[in-house]
N, C-alpha and C positions, 0 to 999 in steps of 0.2 A: 576233428582234424587238426586242432591247434592253430598256430599262426601260419597262414599260407598266403603268399602274395597272389596277385591277380594272374600272373603268368602261370603259376602252378594250377590254379583253378581252371584256366583255359586249357592247359595241357590235359587235365583230367576230362574235361568236356569233350576234347578232341578224341580221346581214346574211346569214349562211349559212342560218339558220332561215327567213328570209323567202323564200329561193329554193326552199325545200322544201315549204312548206305554202301554203294559200290565204290571201289577204289577210284574209278574215273571221276565219279561225282565228288568224292572227297577231295581229290587233288585239284579239281576245277574250282570248287567253291570255298574251301577252308584253308588254303595255304597262305592267304594274305589278310586274315581277319584276326582280331584279338579283343580282349575286354578292355575298354577304356577306363571304366570306373563302375562303382556300385553306389547308388544314392542312399540317403538315410532311410528311405522307406522301402529299401530292398529291390529297386529296379536295377537290373544288370544292363549296362550300356555296352553294346558290341560295335566296334569300329569296322566298317566295310569300305571297299575302295570306290564304289560308285552307286548311283541311284539304281542302276540295273541290278546290282548285287543286293541292295536293300530290298527292292521289290521282290526279288527271288527268295530271299531269306524269309520275308513275311509270308509269302505264299506257300513255300515248299518246306522250310526247315523250322519255322517258328514253334510248331507243336512239339517236335522232337527235342529242340533245345530247351524249351520250357520244362518238359518232363524231366530232362537230365538235371537241370539246376535245382528243381524242386526236390529231387531225390537227395541232393546235397543238404538242403535246408529249405523248409517251407517258408522261411522268412524271405526268400527270394521270390518276390511277388510277380514280377513281370520282366520282359526283355524289351529294350528299345534299340534301334539300329541307327548309328551315326555314320555319315560319310566323312572319312578322315583322309586328309591329304597324305601323299607318299612319305613326306619327311617325318611324319609322326608315327609311321607304321612299323618299320623294321628297326627297332631300337635294340642295341646290344643288351645282354642280360644284366650287366652291371648297372646300366642306366635304369632298367626296369625295377631294379631293387632300390633305387634311390629317388626315382621320380615321384613327385607328389600326385601326379595323375594316375600313374600305373601301379602304384603300390598301396596296399591297404591291408591292415591286419584283419583278416576275415573273421577272427573270433569275435570281433565287435558286432558282426551281423548274426552270430550264432546265438540261439536262445540259451538261457540257463537251463541245463538239462534237468535240474531238480524241480523247477517250477514252470518251465516253458515260457517264461517272460522275456521279452526283448528289453534290455536295459536302456535302449534309446527312447522308449515310450515313457516319458515322465511328464509331470505337470509343468515343469520348467519349459518344455518344448511344445506345450499344448496352447494354442491360441484361443483365448476366450473372447467371444463376441455375443451380440444380442441373440444370435441364432442358437447358441448352445449354453447360455448362462445357467439355465435351470438344471440341465444335466450336470454341468460342472459343480454347481452348488450341492446337488444331491449326492454326488460322488464324495465331496468333502464331508458332508454330514454323515455319510455311511462310515467314513474313516474315524470320525469322532467317537461313535458308539457302535462299533462293528457287531453285527448280529442282533442289534436291538432297534436302532433308529429306522432304517429302511432295509427290511429283509423280507423278500429279496429286492434288490434294486434291478429294475428292468429298463434298459436303454435301447430305444429303437430309432430308426431313421433310414433314409435312402442310402444307397451304396456310395462309399467314398466320402462320408460326412464326418469321419473321425471317431467312430464308435470304438474300434479296436484300440486306437491310441488311448482313449479315455479309460477304458476298462483295464487296460494293462498298466496305465499310470496309477490306478488305484492299487493294483497288485504290488507295483514297485514301491509305492509309498507305504503300504501296509508292512512290507518287509523291513523298512527303516524304522517305523514307529513301534512295531511289535516284534522285536528280534526274538527268535526262538519259536515263534508260531509259524505254522505251515500254510503256504499259499500255493495254488495250482491253477494254471490257465490252460484251456484247451477249447477246440471247436466241438460243436455237437457231432460233427461227422467223425472226428477222432474218438469221441466217446462211444458212438455207435460201433465203430470198428473194434475198439477195445472190448466192448461187451460181447460182440459176436465171436471174436477170437477166444475169449475166456470160456464161453459156452462150448465151443468146438473142442477146446483143449481140456475141458473138465475142471477149470480153475475159477469157477464163478464166485466161490467164497473169497478167494484171494482178490478178485476184482472188487467185490463189495468192500472188503477191508481197506483196500488202497484208497478208494474215494471217500471213505468215511473218516479218514485221519486228518483231513484238511480243516484249518480254521477259516480259510477263505477259499471258496471255489468260484472260478470265473469261467463261464461257458459262452463262447462266441457263436453267432449265427445259429441260434436255436431253431430257426424256421426250418432247417434241414432235417429235423426230426419228424417232419410231416410224413405220415403213412408208415413210420417205423414203430409199430405197435409194441413189440417186445422191449425195444430200447426206451420208449416212452414210459413203460411200466417200471423199468429199472430206475429211470431218472425220478419218477414219482416217489419210489421208496427211498432213494438216496436223498431227495429233497426233504422228506419228512425226518429222516435220521439227522441231517445237518441242522435243520430248522429247530427241531425239538431241543437241541443242545446249544442253541444260540450261536451257531457258526454262520458267518456271513456268506450269502450266495448272490452272485451277480450274473445277469444274463444280458445278451444283446441279440437284436434281431432287426430285420429290415422292415418289420411292421409290428403293430401292437399285438400283445398276446391273444386278445380276443378274436382277432381276424386271421391268425395263422391257420391255414387249412389242414384238415385231417390230423388234428391233435385231440387226444382224449379230453373230455370236458373237465375231469377232475384235475388233470395236469394243467390245463388252461387256468383253472381256478388258482392253483398254486403259483403259477407264473405271474399272475396279476394281483396277488394278495399283498404285495408290499408297495413300493413306490415305482410307478411306471412313468417314464418321462421320455419325450422325443427330442431329437436333434433336427432342427429344420434346415432350410437352405440358407447358406450364409449371405448376408447383405453385402453391398459393395465395400463398405468400410472394413468389414471383417475379412473380405477377400484380399484387400490391400494389405492388411496387417499380416495375413498368412504369407503372402508373397514376400513381404519385407523380411519377416522372421526367417523364412525358409532360405532366402538368399544369404542372409547374414550368417546362418549356420554354416554355410559353405565359404564364408569369408568374403562375400561379394556385396557391394552396395549398388543397387540399381537406382536409376534416376526416378524421380516422382512421375515423370511422363511415361516411362516404361511400366512402372507399377500400376498406374491408373489404366493404361491401355490394356494390359493383360487382365486386370481385374474386371474390366467392363466387357472385354471381348470373350473371355472364357465363361460360358454359362453352364458348364457341367459340374461334376462333383469336385470336392476338395482334392481328391486323388488326381483328377485330370489337371487341376490347377497346379498341384505340386509337380506333376509330370512335365508341364510346360516350363516351370521354374528350373527343374532339373536339366531340361534340354538347354535352356539359356545358359545356365551355369557351366554345363559340360562344354558347350561351344566356347564359352569365355575362357575356360581352363586351357583348352587347346590353342586358342588364338592369343591368349595372354592379356586380354582386356575385356571389359564389360561391353556388351553390344549396345548399339544405339537403337532408336525407335524404328528405323527402317529395317534393320536386321531382325528385330523382334517381330515386326509385321510379317516378314518372309517366313520366319520360323513358325509363326502362329497358323500358317496356312494348313499345316498337317494336323492341327488340333481342332480348328473351328469347324462348325457345321456348315453345310453348303448353302449357297444363296437360294432364294425362293423362286427365282424365275427360270426354273428348269422343268421340262415337260416330263410327264409320267413315262412316256415311251423312252425318253433319253435315260431315265433312271433304270428302267427295265433293261435296256440295251447294255448299259455299263455294268450293272450287277451280273447279268448273264455272262458277259465277257469275263468279268472277274472270276466267276466260278467255272468258266469253261463249258457252258451249256448253250443250247440253241435258244434264242430269244423267244421264239414262238411257243416253246414248251412251257413258259411261265403262264401263258394264257389258257393252256389246255387243262383238262380235268384230271390229268395224270397225278398219281400219288407216289411216283418214284422218289426215293429218298434224295437223290441228287438234284431234284427239281423242287421238292417241298421246302427245304431249308432256304434256298435263294429267294423263293416266292415269299416266305415268311419275313425274311430280312427286308425285302422291298416294301412289304406292307408296313413293317415297323418304321422304316425310314420315312415313308410317305406320311405316316401319322405323326411321328415324333418331330421330324425336321420341317415338315411342310404344313402340318396341322390340317391335313385333308380329312374329311369326314369318313367314317367307316363305310357307310353305304356307297359313297363315291369311289373309294378304293376298290370295293368289291366289284362295282360296275366296270371300272377301268381294267381290272385284271380278270377278264373272262366271265363277268356276270356272276360273281360269287356272293353268297349271302353275307350280310354285315356281321352276323354272329361268328362266322368263320374268320373274318378279318380281326374281330376283337380277340378271339382265342389266339390267333397267330401273334398279334402284337403283344399280348400279355405273356405268351410263352417265351418270346425273344427277350422281353423285359426281365423275366425271371432268370433266364439262362445266362444272360451277360453278367449277372452278379456272381456267378460261380465258374463260368466257362471263359477263361482268359483268351483263348484262341478265337472264340466267336466275337468277343469284344474287340479284339485286334482287327479282325476281318471288317467289322463295321466301321472302325476308325479309318481303315485303309480305303474303304469304299467312299466314305465321306470326303476323303482327300481327293479322290479322282472326280468327285462331283462338284468340287469347287470351281 
């Protein structure tokens, strides 16, 4: 798409939205919104006129908007909604082209088409702490003797811990160090799609040749190859071809290779045959360093009090932590000054998990209301889809946020067996790593439970 400002991107999104909803809905909900900014990690911030609009966007339009922006580029990872006052809303076009808030060369967010790498993911912007030192050191060692020292290099850890940043930083550094050699980054899901398409089109040999040409192959989220037997077989042969010629291979996953379910044993053996290293949960000092660096990249200096408060209050992933910083920075850009501790406390309400003194019935009632279903249906034995998902979300929140035992949750929700509760919690835990809409729903629910 080349260089396009935020206004042009929003106009494209609006043309797609208009094709998907009624004219009345479109005129009601989209005439006074716009893109405020796009953060470094690909979060698109949409300005809306009120809390009512924000809630409605999250509930009714989030999935549609996310689908549209990801069709533009999968580097756009998520959407956040900001309530923006009228004076910041209807700016003339000439202002939009010069405003630091509303104008951004979008090609900076576009991946390099030849290698799929995001140029923003570098070692210079990667914060090293006690939680990821080993992974960082292994990455540096792999670059010193690619294809020989640690091959493959397998990095795993929970969602939002910085795995993608690190493995893409390896790719970007490899390009600098070894000019002329070929590097390629992709997700395992994209690999599976490419393989399936090549089989259907009768171009399997071209597919094999394409992936065997790289000197460094980086595959993200390899756990999604679970149950994809044909794709696993193809990766097994590709692995052997690259490894036998000392080409460097790097994988990432949310868990160690030995415990990825439904992966052929011979492929598991290959995945675990080099260096396997995990990225743990960041400690408080590391979290403070991440906040400080992230804000500095936006040109903002936050007070020590604000940095410490955010670092100790946000207990989720680094991605959630960065999302909070992006929100603070975005509000600061609109207001023209860095927020104080009181404003940050208010902002943090939408990110923090709920207090522990809330009853199970209260949670059931609020979640049922959120999904628009009858509260009593949660306790019934029904397997209707519109009831099953909310029930699983309730179980997940009761376990994750309130640390209630599995048997107690089962008893409270209609006398269900604890194994059913375990299955439901694990299912939601897996799905929120890939389903942004579900993650957004749970974040919204947590907000209303505060």
